[in-house]
Steps between C-alpha positions, in 0.01 A plus 500: 500500500356854503680578828834383352452728196421793730814437708716474186355825365563674832856363508559620143383850591724505809798363305453757225485780760814368671689496169384855422610625843842335464543641149400847614766493772767372259418762235500767770860411594642397161456584133293284269811357333658410836202305631474130420186289516681255729567786744132592507391137529746449788371811678142381454581142600354354180620304202624729220261330255206658683612846388466396136171329577344804667670786313645357178857588603701795621345758264147408603595505865666842470197635312274375779722658767508844337137502390362403840311807616227538758373806311506414130388772267591780743586726207154445356332646809502869395219559253622823343825678427390775740496248788841353414743747668310490830463123482873446443588746779274312742649170385851626582425672829260244644702196396555349847514176691490160333410644158802726507731219610367277221546773239850577628599135477350468153689809389828356632434167324436681172807723531724209596394292200423760232838455327426135424364458145231251612401678822523841333252392234257371765534822700449721191190302400348530846584869538344571162191291576444618858635857502591663170211360298227610743663841554544568126142390437366733769719791387412454133582739221832609365812376682296289743773235521770759564291663772431159658876433494560832677257402776667161535844666519378711793347196671820299450709785639282504807535121514881526493490757781273277707665163437867561437569837660256426783362855489172442671189668628414748228307759691452328836152577622246780512601828336838362389329213322253736332785724384694201367193363321441837334862527387488152347168585333664807341797290387277241333285773346811667355609169345160474332486854367849528347 
């Protein structure tokens, strides 16, 4: 009996992961409003009822897709406002490999679905919880939310350049990378001091 329970639990984990992967691919190609649960279930090779069972429906599934992050709390890593411009510059310049691809895909998913009332609300909640809230808290003082919004605007602009415009390789390597990092640090510092 214990072995059967273990197999069922393992199958449930695998099924949930398969549904998430299928949903991620659908939301990457289509907007939230265009994606149907039957489409995702078909892509995952599962009964549509399993999506409701594991995620509570389309909203819960979308929330899980956009909140999945291998580095949660990244914007809580800097411990002082003085560290923040350098931290953000490093984040932009050194964003490579699988992490970069994941962030680029997540950015595309959010942009593609942001106009949907339901998806837009989920995205705004997550951005406030994971990005704007921690940045405003670290910045503190007068206009902390406005200054956090300015930093996010810069990050999103860089995201658009990287994902949609395909402008890549900010700084390359060596001296070019150091120069690029310093320029981004100055940009983020200016957004904080205005």
